[in-house]
C-alpha positions as CSV (number, residue, x, y, z in Angstrom):
1,M,101.3,119.3,108.1
2,K,101.9,116.6,105.4
3,R,99.6,113.9,104.4
4,I,100.6,110.6,106.1
5,L,101.9,109.2,102.4
6,D,104.4,111.8,102.5
7,C,105.9,111.5,106.1
8,A,109.2,110.1,107.0
9,A,110.6,109.4,110.5
10,S,111.9,112.9,111.3
11,D,108.1,113.9,110.5
12,F,106.3,111.5,112.8
13,A,109.1,112.1,115.7
14,K,107.9,115.7,115.8
15,M,104.0,114.9,115.5
16,K,101.4,115.6,117.9
17,P,98.3,113.3,118.3
18,R,95.9,116.1,116.5
19,E,98.8,116.3,113.8
20,L,99.0,112.6,113.4
21,K,94.9,112.1,112.9
22,E,95.1,115.4,110.4
23,S,97.8,113.8,108.6
24,I,95.8,110.2,108.2
25,R,92.7,112.1,107.2
26,A,94.9,114.1,104.4
27,A,95.9,110.6,103.1
28,E,92.2,109.9,101.7
29,G,92.1,106.5,102.7
30,R,95.5,105.2,102.4
31,T,97.0,104.4,105.6
32,V,98.1,101.0,106.6
33,L,98.3,100.0,110.3
34,A,99.8,96.4,111.1
35,E,99.5,94.8,114.5
36,T,101.9,92.5,115.5
37,I,102.5,90.5,119.0
38,A,105.1,92.1,121.1
39,G,106.3,88.9,122.6
40,A,105.9,86.6,119.3
41,P,109.5,85.6,118.1
42,P,110.2,87.4,115.3
43,L,109.6,85.5,111.6
44,V,113.7,85.8,110.8
45,N,116.7,86.5,113.0
46,H,118.2,90.0,113.9
47,T,115.0,91.6,113.6
48,T,111.6,92.3,115.1
49,N,108.2,91.5,113.6
50,S,107.3,95.4,113.8
51,E,110.4,96.0,111.3
52,I,109.3,93.0,109.1
53,A,105.6,95.0,108.8
54,K,107.4,98.2,108.1
55,A,109.5,96.5,105.4
56,Y,106.2,95.3,103.6
57,G,104.4,98.8,103.8
58,A,103.1,99.6,107.3
59,D,102.7,103.4,107.9
60,M,102.1,102.4,111.8
61,N,102.4,99.5,114.1
62,I,100.4,98.4,117.2
63,L,101.8,96.0,119.6
64,N,99.5,93.3,120.9
65,M,99.6,91.7,124.2
66,Y,102.1,94.2,125.4
67,D,102.5,94.9,129.2
68,V,103.7,98.2,130.2
69,F,104.7,96.9,133.7
70,H,106.7,94.5,132.0
71,P,108.0,95.9,128.8
72,S,109.8,93.3,126.5
73,I,109.4,93.0,122.7
74,A,110.8,89.8,121.0
75,G,114.3,90.9,119.1
76,I,114.6,94.1,120.6
77,D,115.2,93.6,124.0
78,E,119.0,92.5,123.7
79,L,119.3,95.7,121.9
80,L,118.6,98.0,124.6
81,E,122.1,98.3,126.4
82,A,123.9,98.6,122.9
83,H,121.5,101.8,122.2
84,G,121.7,103.2,125.6
85,E,117.9,102.6,126.2
86,T,115.9,101.3,128.6
87,N,112.4,101.6,126.9
88,P,112.0,99.1,124.3
89,I,109.4,101.2,122.7
90,R,111.4,104.4,122.3
91,L,114.0,101.8,120.5
92,L,111.5,100.3,118.3
93,K,110.2,103.7,117.3
94,K,114.2,104.4,116.2
95,L,114.5,101.3,114.5
96,T,111.2,101.3,112.6
97,G,110.7,105.0,111.9
98,I,107.0,105.2,112.4
99,P,104.4,105.7,114.9
100,V,104.2,102.7,117.4
101,G,101.1,102.0,119.5
102,I,99.8,99.4,121.9
103,N,96.4,97.5,122.5
104,L,94.8,97.9,126.1
105,E,91.9,96.2,127.1
106,P,89.0,97.6,129.0
107,V,87.9,94.4,130.7
108,D,84.3,94.7,131.8
109,V,83.8,92.5,135.2
110,D,80.2,92.4,134.7
111,A,80.2,91.4,130.9
112,R,78.3,88.2,130.4
113,P,80.6,85.5,128.9
114,L,80.5,83.8,125.3
115,E,83.2,81.4,126.8
116,E,85.2,81.0,129.5
117,L,87.4,84.4,130.0
118,E,91.4,84.7,130.5
119,H,92.3,86.8,133.4
120,L,94.5,89.8,132.2
121,P,97.9,91.4,134.1
122,V,97.2,95.2,135.0
123,G,99.6,96.2,132.6
124,R,97.7,95.0,129.3
125,T,94.3,96.7,130.7
126,A,93.0,100.3,130.4
127,A,93.5,101.0,133.9
128,D,94.5,104.3,134.9
129,E,98.1,103.6,136.0
130,T,98.8,101.4,133.0
131,V,97.7,104.4,130.7
132,D,99.6,106.7,132.7
133,K,102.7,104.6,132.2
134,A,102.1,104.1,128.3
135,V,101.9,107.8,128.1
136,A,105.2,108.1,129.6
137,D,106.9,105.8,128.0
138,G,106.2,107.8,124.6
139,I,103.5,105.5,123.0
140,D,102.2,107.0,119.9
141,M,98.6,105.3,120.1
142,I,96.6,103.6,122.3
143,C,94.0,101.0,121.1
144,L,91.2,100.3,123.1
145,T,90.0,97.0,121.8
146,G,89.6,93.5,123.1
147,N,91.7,90.0,122.4
148,P,89.4,87.1,122.3
149,K,88.0,85.4,125.6
150,T,88.8,88.9,127.3
151,G,85.4,90.2,128.1
152,V,85.8,93.8,126.8
153,T,82.6,95.5,126.0
154,N,81.4,98.6,124.3
155,D,80.4,100.0,127.7
156,E,83.9,99.8,129.1
157,I,85.5,101.1,126.2
158,A,83.2,104.2,126.3
159,R,84.1,104.7,129.9
160,A,87.9,104.1,129.2
161,I,87.9,106.8,126.4
162,E,86.3,109.4,129.1
163,R,88.8,108.4,131.9
164,I,92.0,108.9,129.4
165,R,90.7,112.2,127.9
166,A,89.9,113.6,131.6
167,R,93.7,112.5,132.6
168,H,95.9,113.3,129.5
169,G,93.6,115.6,127.3
170,D,94.9,115.9,123.8
171,N,98.0,114.1,124.5
172,V,96.9,111.0,123.5
173,F,96.0,109.4,120.3
174,I,93.0,107.1,120.9
175,I,91.6,104.2,118.8
176,A,88.4,102.5,120.1
177,G,86.0,99.5,119.0
178,K,86.2,95.9,118.6
179,M,87.1,93.3,115.7
180,H,85.2,90.6,117.1
181,S,83.1,89.8,120.4
182,A,86.0,89.6,122.4
183,G,84.2,87.0,124.3
184,A,81.3,89.1,125.2
185,A,77.6,87.9,124.7
186,G,75.4,90.5,122.9
187,E,78.2,92.1,121.0
188,A,78.7,89.7,118.2
189,G,78.1,89.5,114.6
190,A,76.6,92.4,113.2
191,G,75.9,93.9,116.4
192,I,79.7,94.2,117.5
193,I,79.4,98.0,117.1
194,T,76.4,99.9,117.0
195,P,75.2,103.5,116.2
196,D,74.5,104.3,119.7
197,D,78.2,102.9,120.4
198,T,79.8,105.1,117.9
199,A,78.0,108.2,119.4
200,R,79.4,107.4,122.5
201,F,82.9,107.0,121.6
202,A,83.0,110.0,119.7
203,E,81.3,112.1,122.8
204,A,83.7,110.4,125.1
205,G,86.6,111.7,122.7
206,A,88.1,109.1,120.5
207,D,90.0,109.9,117.6
208,V,89.2,106.5,115.8
209,L,86.5,104.4,115.4
210,L,87.7,100.7,115.0
211,L,85.1,98.3,112.9
212,P,85.4,95.0,111.5
213,A,86.7,95.1,107.8
214,P,83.7,93.6,105.4
215,G,84.0,90.3,105.2
216,T,86.0,89.5,108.5
217,V,82.9,88.8,110.7
218,P,79.5,87.1,109.9
219,G,77.1,89.8,109.1
220,I,79.3,92.4,108.5
221,T,79.2,93.9,105.2
222,V,79.9,97.1,103.2
223,D,76.2,98.3,103.9
224,T,76.6,97.5,107.3
225,V,80.0,99.7,108.0
226,R,78.8,102.4,105.8
227,P,76.0,104.1,108.0
228,L,78.6,103.7,111.2
229,I,81.3,105.4,108.9
230,D,79.4,108.5,107.6
231,A,78.0,109.1,111.3
232,A,81.8,108.9,112.8
233,H,82.9,111.0,110.0
234,R,80.4,113.5,110.6
235,A,81.3,113.5,114.5
236,G,84.8,114.3,113.6
237,L,86.3,110.7,114.1
238,L,88.5,108.7,111.7
239,T,87.4,104.9,111.2
240,M,89.8,102.1,110.9
241,A,89.1,98.7,109.4
242,A,90.4,95.6,111.2
243,I,91.2,92.2,109.8
244,G,91.2,90.7,112.9
245,T,89.5,87.1,112.4
246,S,93.0,85.4,111.3
247,Q,92.4,86.4,107.7
248,E,95.6,88.1,107.7
249,G,96.7,84.4,107.2
250,A,94.4,84.0,104.1
251,A,95.2,84.1,100.4
252,A,96.6,87.4,99.3
253,D,93.6,87.8,96.7
254,T,91.3,87.6,99.9
255,V,93.2,90.4,101.7
256,R,92.9,92.5,98.6
257,D,89.1,91.8,98.0
258,I,88.9,92.9,101.8
259,A,90.9,96.1,100.8
260,L,88.9,97.2,98.3
261,M,85.6,96.7,100.2
262,N,87.3,98.8,102.9
263,K,87.9,101.7,100.3
264,M,84.0,101.3,98.8
265,A,82.6,101.5,102.5
266,G,84.7,104.7,103.4
267,F,87.5,103.8,106.1
268,D,90.2,106.0,106.6
269,I,92.7,103.3,108.0
270,H,93.5,99.9,107.0
271,H,94.6,97.4,109.8
272,I,96.1,93.9,109.3
273,G,95.9,91.7,112.1
274,D,98.7,89.2,113.8
275,A,97.9,86.1,113.2
276,G,98.9,85.2,109.9
277,H,102.0,83.6,111.4
278,T,102.3,83.8,115.1
279,G,102.5,87.3,115.9
280,I,102.4,89.0,112.5
281,A,100.3,88.8,109.3
282,V,101.8,87.1,106.2
283,P,104.2,90.0,105.0
284,E,103.3,89.7,101.4
285,N,99.6,90.3,102.8
286,I,100.5,93.4,104.1
287,E,102.1,94.4,101.1
288,A,99.0,93.3,99.0
289,L,96.9,95.4,101.6
290,S,98.9,98.4,100.5
291,V,99.3,98.0,97.0
292,A,95.5,97.6,97.1
293,V,94.7,100.8,98.6
294,R,97.1,103.1,97.5
295,G,99.2,101.4,94.6
296,R,102.8,100.3,94.2
297,R,104.4,103.8,94.2
298,H,103.4,104.9,97.7
299,T,103.7,101.3,98.8
300,L,107.3,101.1,97.9
301,A,108.3,104.4,99.4
302,R,107.2,103.4,102.8
303,M,109.2,100.0,102.2
304,A,112.2,101.7,101.2
305,A,112.2,104.5,103.4
306,S,115.2,104.7,105.9
307,A,114.3,105.5,109.7
308,L,117.4,107.9,109.6
309,R,115.3,110.1,106.8
């Protein structure tokens, strides 16, 4: 097992979920995960936003708004036939050489909404048939979280973790938590994730507890998240700090400040969201985040590494 800092595409291709978890743990808070919107047009021609994210230092990529029953990734669909592929996820993994996951949303039909909620297609929810298809398609990670206006709750996230573990055992890498309220009343600000939620996610079988990064949500500070991180680590979970409130489009100095607060708090994974430009963070902010948490040497290694290694 290698720490993720030293892993190349050939290492990732062989990794099981438990090995990926330990590889991240071994990197001691120096893992960068970039989120991109599957259907958003790429920033530049002849590429995908996922490839851009990797080129600026991302170790892992989560696709947002990806429908497993209508699979499509902007910038890659037209390449499938030429590469002898029918599955855009498998081709994207070949092109980037890094683990690729998707967001699935455990929508709570009984959630008390903060705002008018949107109706999601089943292929974006945490339904059993959706998870089964995601696993069959070779998706490396499932992130159970909520976009704005979806009505995702922590209760439903916990139930989704339990169902996925019961159906798929250790064959799935599960990230679970909330970056913001997701439109659900009572789960906003400093109350987005509680100690009880942390314990439930751990007991249900999550691999990673997702929390808002300090400074990204009102009331979320280093002091707020530190006890939750410590509890998660005692329970065997990794933790991920999420920049999910459009600050991925802020000044690079802001992103660097958030990154250093993440490190002080004790996070294992540093997430940067998809709303800098539409569908991807400002690419230079991915690099700024990476350099802040692990320096230029490791950042350049990930930026330059070929997917053929």
